[in-house]
VOGU-3710 file (C-alpha; in Angstrom, 3 decimals, decimal comma):
1> mlnhnrlwsr> 84,947/126,831/227,571  87,845/129,315/227,651  88,585/131,212/230,808  88,483/134,898/229,777  90,688/135,991/232,693  93,385/133,505/231,731  93,209/134,530/228,054  93,400/138,207/228,993  96,377/137,497/231,287  98,284/135,717/228,509
11> savwgtalll> 97,481/138,543/226,083  98,762/141,091/228,598  102,012/139,149/229,078  102,606/138,818/225,320  101,686/142,454/224,749  104,115/143,592/227,441  106,867/141,401/225,966  106,290/142,896/222,511  106,363/146,437/223,903  109,574/145,761/225,815
21> gaaatqlsaa> 111,166/144,285/222,692  110,174/147,342/220,655  111,472/149,657/223,378  114,812/147,809/223,454  115,117/148,220/219,674  114,400/151,932/220,000  116,931/152,307/222,825  119,680/150,597/220,859  118,949/152,725/217,774  118,882/155,878/219,869
31> gfnddrtvvt> 122,082/154,770/221,599  124,058/154,803/218,343  126,497/157,629/218,544  128,048/159,250/215,488  130,746/160,613/217,814  130,192/164,176/216,644  132,938/166,496/217,889  133,552/170,186/217,224  137,255/171,042/216,925  138,912/174,439/216,480
41> fsnpveignq> 142,423/174,701/215,056  144,335/177,956/215,535  146,746/177,085/212,707  146,374/175,196/209,412  146,556/171,387/209,755  146,501/168,348/207,512  144,175/165,408/207,941  144,827/162,444/205,677  145,815/164,160/202,433  143,535/167,161/202,988
51> algagtyvfk> 144,781/170,570/204,125  142,489/172,404/206,547  142,847/176,097/207,225  142,718/177,464/210,755  139,111/177,381/211,935  136,330/175,275/213,414  135,378/171,860/212,039  132,958/169,071/212,920  134,337/165,519/213,055  131,872/162,634/213,007
61> tlgddrnive> 131,890/158,987/212,049  129,909/157,772/209,091  126,853/155,835/210,278  127,371/152,766/208,069  131,134/152,577/208,504  132,510/153,947/211,763  136,063/153,839/210,363  135,240/156,626/207,934  135,351/160,100/209,450  133,536/163,036/207,919
71> vmngdgthlv> 135,132/166,424/208,444  132,548/169,175/208,008  132,767/172,944/208,191  132,073/174,529/211,597  128,288/174,542/211,290  128,188/171,035/209,793  126,639/172,083/206,473  129,525/171,373/204,073  131,694/168,264/203,731  135,371/169,255/203,761
81> alvntipita> 136,999/165,797/203,854  136,057/162,137/204,031  138,911/160,181/205,635  139,407/156,427/205,899  140,802/155,741/209,373  142,343/152,871/211,287  140,991/151,858/214,716  143,455/152,677/217,491  143,308/151,892/221,215  143,967/154,518/223,872
91> pqmpektrie> 146,121/153,498/226,837  143,492/155,109/229,112  139,859/155,996/228,533  139,730/159,747/227,824  137,303/161,808/229,893  137,029/164,425/227,139  137,726/164,593/223,419  141,387/164,078/222,635  143,071/165,047/219,355  146,666/163,899/218,850
101> mnegpanape> 148,868/165,789/216,423  152,060/164,937/214,499  154,644/167,545/213,664  155,145/168,030/209,962  158,382/168,759/208,127  159,796/172,277/208,369  157,383/174,874/206,949  154,582/172,283/206,779  151,495/172,235/208,994  150,998/169,709/211,771
111> svhawfypge> 148,834/166,733/210,883  146,011/165,183/212,858  147,254/161,767/213,999  144,314/160,457/216,052  140,937/161,370/217,526  139,454/159,831/220,670  135,873/160,405/221,762  135,174/160,803/225,516  134,463/157,531/227,286  135,729/155,327/224,438
121> ttgwefpapk> 139,072/153,530/224,434  138,902/152,910/220,686  139,641/155,932/218,552  140,488/156,719/214,966  143,994/157,012/213,551  144,303/159,141/210,417  146,761/158,036/207,734  149,897/160,142/207,539  149,815/162,698/204,740  151,909/161,829/201,703
131> t> 155,003/163,988/201,495
//
C-alpha cells in the first residue's frame, strides 16, 4: 500500500520545482531589456544615412536582433530610422547613457558614432554616413 504522506511529499517537491522553473523563465523574459533611451539633440545630426532634425528621439534595440536600432520620434509612436549597427566595446562601463558623435565635413551636421547603455560595456556603433 502507498504511503500517502510520502506521495504528497514527492508531489510537493515536484510542484515546487515546476513553479521555480516557470518563475525563472518569467524572470529571464522580464529581464530582457530593449535598451530604450530618450535622446535630445539641439542641432540636426545624421545617424547611418538618415538625417535627424534637432529634437527628441527614442533609441531602442530591436527585440529579435539587438544589432538593429530603431530610432523613433520623441513619444515613440513613429519610426524615423532603422539602423544596422556593429557591436562595439566601451573601455569602461558607463554609469549613464553615452552618445558619441563624429564631426562632419564643413557645413554638414555631426553624426552619431556610437551609443552605450548604462551598465553595459557593449554598445552599438552606427555606420558612417556616405558622403
